[in-house]
Kinemage of the C-alpha trace (Angstrom):
@kinemage 1
@onewidth
@group {chain A} dominant
@subgroup {mainchain}
@vectorlist {calphas} color= white
{ca asn a 1} P 109.061 70.171 119.069
{ca glu a 2} L 109.120 68.126 115.904
{ca glu a 3} L 111.574 65.274 115.622
{ca phe a 4} L 113.334 66.711 112.566
{ca val a 5} L 114.010 69.966 114.424
{ca glu a 6} L 115.413 68.090 117.403
{ca ala a 7} L 117.554 65.944 115.076
{ca ala a 8} L 118.907 69.013 113.268
{ca arg a 9} L 119.638 70.708 116.576
{ca ala a 10} L 121.442 67.553 117.795
{ca leu a 11} L 123.601 67.648 114.661
{ca gly a 12} L 124.619 71.213 115.484
{ca ala a 13} L 122.531 73.171 112.984
{ca ser a 14} L 121.995 76.826 113.787
{ca asp a 15} L 118.551 78.277 114.373
{ca ala a 16} L 118.632 80.048 111.004
{ca ala a 17} L 119.563 76.816 109.215
{ca ile a 18} L 116.749 74.943 110.943
{ca leu a 19} L 114.327 77.703 110.002
{ca trp a 20} L 115.340 77.834 106.318
{ca arg a 21} L 115.901 74.113 105.694
{ca his a 22} L 113.229 72.468 107.817
{ca ile a 23} L 110.503 74.774 109.067
{ca leu a 24} L 109.990 77.097 106.079
{ca pro a 25} L 109.453 74.310 103.494
{ca asn a 26} L 106.846 72.733 105.772
{ca ile a 27} L 104.854 75.920 106.365
{ca leu a 28} L 105.113 77.402 102.862
{ca ala a 29} L 102.350 75.312 101.266
{ca pro a 30} L 99.683 76.042 103.929
{ca ile a 31} L 100.550 79.748 103.860
{ca ile a 32} L 100.132 79.901 100.070
{ca val a 33} L 96.764 78.144 100.289
{ca glu a 34} L 95.643 80.532 103.030
{ca ile a 35} L 96.682 83.568 100.971
{ca ser a 36} L 94.857 82.338 97.861
{ca leu a 37} L 91.690 81.556 99.847
{ca ser a 38} L 91.843 84.931 101.595
{ca leu a 39} L 92.218 86.694 98.256
{ca ser a 40} L 89.227 84.791 96.863
{ca phe a 41} L 87.188 85.682 99.941
{ca ala a 42} L 88.166 89.356 99.606
{ca ile a 43} L 87.019 89.400 95.972
{ca leu a 44} L 83.693 87.808 96.906
{ca ala a 45} L 83.224 90.162 99.864
{ca glu a 46} L 83.907 93.243 97.731
{ca ala a 47} L 81.531 92.013 95.033
{ca ala a 48} L 78.816 91.281 97.590
{ca leu a 49} L 79.178 94.662 99.280
{ca ser a 50} L 79.153 96.451 95.930
{ca phe a 51} L 76.113 94.441 94.848
{ca phe a 52} L 74.224 95.896 97.826
{ca asn a 53} L 75.656 99.408 97.159
{ca leu a 54} L 77.863 99.260 100.246
{ca gly a 55} L 81.183 98.926 98.413
{ca thr a 56} L 83.040 101.225 96.057
{ca gln a 57} L 81.389 104.392 94.820
{ca pro a 58} L 80.179 104.757 91.194
{ca pro a 59} L 83.257 106.192 89.468
{ca asp a 60} L 85.225 103.098 90.511
{ca pro a 61} L 84.454 99.896 88.601
{ca ser a 62} L 83.185 96.900 90.546
{ca trp a 63} L 81.895 93.551 89.371
{ca gly a 64} L 79.321 93.540 92.161
{ca arg a 65} L 77.922 96.888 91.042
{ca met a 66} L 77.881 95.716 87.408
{ca leu a 67} L 75.994 92.610 88.501
{ca ser a 68} L 73.520 94.716 90.479
{ca glu a 69} L 72.933 97.124 87.603
{ca gly a 70} L 72.548 94.218 85.182
{ca arg a 71} L 69.592 92.882 87.189
{ca ala a 72} L 67.344 95.635 85.838
{ca tyr a 73} L 68.102 94.629 82.235
{ca ile a 74} L 68.124 90.849 82.608
{ca asn a 75} L 65.156 90.412 80.222
{ca gln a 76} L 66.462 92.723 77.497
{ca ser a 77} L 70.238 92.255 77.793
{ca ala a 78} L 71.135 89.172 79.803
{ca trp a 79} L 74.834 89.655 79.097
{ca met a 80} L 74.902 92.708 81.409
{ca gly a 81} L 74.451 90.407 84.395
{ca ile a 82} L 75.996 87.209 83.103
{ca phe a 83} L 79.480 88.467 82.234
{ca pro a 84} L 80.258 90.170 85.578
{ca gly a 85} L 79.036 87.026 87.358
{ca leu a 86} L 81.238 84.852 85.165
{ca ala a 87} L 84.195 87.170 85.773
{ca ile a 88} L 83.734 86.843 89.543
{ca met a 89} L 83.367 83.070 89.300
{ca phe a 90} L 86.394 82.517 87.047
{ca thr a 91} L 88.599 84.860 89.079
{ca val a 92} L 87.745 83.193 92.389
{ca met a 93} L 88.124 79.712 90.913
{ca gly a 94} L 91.411 80.736 89.291
{ca phe a 95} L 92.908 81.915 92.584
{ca asn a 96} L 91.707 78.755 94.327
{ca phe a 97} L 93.175 76.500 91.622
{ca leu a 98} L 96.415 78.497 91.645
{ca gly a 99} L 96.770 78.059 95.400
{ca asp a 100} L 95.930 74.361 95.165
{ca gly a 101} L 98.436 73.811 92.367
{ca leu a 102} L 101.180 75.668 94.207
{ca arg a 103} L 100.443 73.643 97.331
{ca asp a 104} L 100.737 70.409 95.367
{ca ser a 105} L 104.028 71.444 93.788
{ca leu a 106} L 105.612 72.853 96.961
{ca asp a 107} L 104.497 70.166 99.437
{ca pro a 108} L 107.684 68.525 100.788
{ca lys a 109} L 105.770 65.490 102.049
{ca gln a 110} L 104.381 64.613 98.623
{ca asn a 111} L 106.141 61.867 96.661
{ca arg a 112} L 107.477 63.146 93.367
């Protein structure tokens, strides 16, 4: 048990009050970071599987499939491979930066 939980319990706080006031603010930041990293990993996994033709089927759009199809035209039309790769990179970086920024703003231990 953490000291702040024991102190709140000694002051007569209910379990729900301890959960909402003490435990939830301390676990919210790591959960948000984990969700953003998991979402980034899912995007990369889908793109990798689609790149190797193991992901979504051709009527459905996929950045991995676009990247794979752009390989054949890299000498004539480099943009066919560059833009899907940039879209994957910026999306993954965006989710990671979003999770990091939310963690920084929601961290109760950080001095403001």
